[in-house]
N, C-alpha and C positions, 0 to 999 in steps of 0.2 A: 504494500500500500504506500502511496505517496505521502509526502509531508502534509499536503493540504487536505487529505481525506480525513474527515472527522467521523465518518461512519464506523460502525463496529458492532459487535455483539453487545447487547444490553443484558444486565443481570437482573433477574426478577426474583425477589425473595418470596417464598411461599408463606402464606399466613400461618401463624401458629394456632393450634387448637388447645385450649386449656380444659382439661377434664374437670367437670364440676364448676364451671365458670358461673359466677353469680351466687354461689352457695357459700356457707361458712367454711367448708373444707378447702375452697380455692383461695382463701385469704392467706397472705403471707405473714409469717411471724418475723419480728425484728431480730436480726442476727447480732451476736456479740463477737467482738474480735478476740482471737487468741493468737498472740504474737510470740514467735520464737525469739528469746533473748540472745544477745551476744553474736549477732550476725555482722560480719565485717563487710562493709560496703564503702564506696567512695563517691564523691561528687553529689549530684542531685539525688542519686539513690540513697545515700546516707542521710541527706536532709529529709527526704520523705519517710525514710525508715524511722528516724527520730520522732517524728510526729505520730507515726503509726504505733511505735512503742509506747508513747505517752497515752495512747488511747486503748491500750491493752485492757480487756475486760469491760470496755464500754461499747455502746451500740455503734454499729457501722454508720448509721445516719449521722451521728455526732462527728465522726472522723471526716465524712464527706462534707459536712457543713463547715467545719473548721478549716479544711483545706481549700474549699471554694472561696471562703471569705478572705483567707490569708495564705496563699500558696507558699510552701517551704522554700521553693526555688523557682526561678524563671529562666526559660531558655534565652538565647541571644536575641530572639525576635521580640521578647518582652510580652508575648501573649501567654497567659497562664494555661498550663496543661490541665486536663480534666482529672480530678482525683479518682474517678472511677477507673481510669486507665492504669493509674499507679496501684490502686487496690487490686485490680486484675493481675498485674505483674507480680505482686507479692503473693497472691493466692496461687498463681501458676508455679512459682518457684518454691512453694511450701514454706515461705517465711511466715505467713499468717494463715489462719483458718477462720471461717465464720461458723460459729456454733450456735445452736438454738438455746435460749435461756431455759 
């Protein structure tokens, strides 16, 4: 394809189906953060980990609200990154877990 060709395949996401939607069983419970202490990180990861560690045993929503209001680090662009992305990183790397109260 040439440089000027903007066409291409589009990605369409299938809608998700929630079993028991609209019932009490479908409501989500707030999760509590369980953070692994003593993880050695550098740079922005260390800054976000410090805030995550400070929220150990607290609700996930509190961590997200704190980081959205005052991000621990900013990239060179100056645009704050989403705290959900950082939480996802820490969950994938098993630094943190979300447990039910």
